[in-house]
Phi, psi and omega in degrees: 000129183276122182252344174292170164223151178260126177231147172268130185245150173272171177301322178291323178287333173295318176310311182304325192241023188296333178286330176289317175294320181301313180299322174298314188288321181290324177290328179293318180295310186296329180277003175097007179298145174267084183233020169095006178235156169243151179278156355279146183255120179290152173304325179298313180294329181290312179295322174301324177294310181298328173293337172281325176297324182295316172313316185282335173294320178302327176288345178091358189257013185208144174246136179236130181244141177223150169258118192238138178218121176061034180085349184255144178280112185266336182187159181207168173199151185239147176236118176270133176255103180295151183254347186293148185305335183267008189236005179306339187268347195235158177210162186244118173291128184225134168052061171289118181222142175221137178297144182304322188280357176246008184289166180062033173243006186077014179295315178303322183285323182295324176297316183290322177295324183279332174293325178289329176286325172308306182310301188304315179297328174281003184075020181259135190239349174239132174248143177222154182201169169222157183202164184288139174293139186081350181294152176302329172304320177296325173302308181303315181291318177301314178302339181261008176102009185277153177249136169292131181262322183172170180241136169248112182295149174049047182277318188239144178276132178268169177295344182273346177097006180260158170262130193242157184282158182229136179255136172256139188229161173224161170208130177278130173259137175292132174271000000 
């Protein structure tokens, strides 16, 4: 039985829960998630990241979804909405994260399905994303119907200090 709920958050709601979001990001990075940071991630760096997300939300070019249970953020994902005239049909999936203690409950999948609904409401029909090759997220995306577009070797620095390949993926949404 699912007890968490998926919410779309405003910039003000993010600010109210910034400590929980900072914990989520730190836990994800410490757990080896490929979300742009390497461990150890300082709390100040985590909060600074979320301050930047808040600014982007205020600009109206980002959608933030969160899985919330008992006032705690268990997971989140973002949808970046390009504003260039030739990009009004697409959006980028960013930073899917689920706390290690909450994994294997379908939260990542639920966040992605809600994100696809949000993309449709925003008039977007093409989603793009990237993730580390071989990561569990890659399997989740493939299971949701994403297609591999290509791999870039030695793209991202890992926690172990090695350069690892990244796979770019896309998904066309039914309108």
